[in-house]
N, C-alpha and C positions, 0 to 999 in steps of 0.2 A: 800683235799684239791684243793680252786678252786683260780686261777689265774683273776684279772683286771687288764686292760692296760687302763688307760685314753690318748690319742693323743690332741697335741694341731696342728690345722691347720691354716697357715696363707700363704697362695697362694700359697700353695706346691701339689698341688691336685696330682701328679706324687709319688711324693715322699709318700705324707699321705698312696695311695693307695698300692705303692708296700710294703712301712712298715706292713701294714693291710693283704697281702696279705702272708706276711713272717711269722706274727705272728701267722695268721691262719693257717699254714703248722706246725708250729712247735706247737702248744696247737691245736687244732682245739674246745676242749669247753671251751674256757678262753672265759671271759666277753669282750669285746670291748665298748669303749665311746668314740668315736670323737668328740672332740668340735672345731669351728671354727669360729674366730677370726679375723671376718671382711673381709671375702676374696671379689675378684671383684667376680660380679654375676654372668660372664658366669666360675669361675674356680668353684665357690659353684656348680653350674650346673653339669658340671663335676665330679665334688667331689660325690653328689648325685645318677649322673648315675653310674659311678666305682662301688660303694657301692651297690646297686642295684644287679648289674654282680654278686659279690661276695655273696649273700643272707644278707644281712646286711643294715637295715634300718634305726639304728637309727642315727641320726646325731645333735648335737645342738649347737648354736648356742649362742656365749656371751653374756652376757646383757649389756655390755658396747661398744657392738659393733653397729657402727653406721651405719650400711647396711642394 
């Protein structure tokens, strides 16, 4: 059985990265999807950088996001 988690981020880069790291530690093979819901550009850039450092490259943006 595999586990999948969807995380919603909105201007919470540090919290989201901490959550991702904790989830990866708890179950390394789980599938993670991080959806950004219109964070500020600098926060979104930091999130992408942090996810890259964790070896994750998938980040979705909400279709209703205005940024």
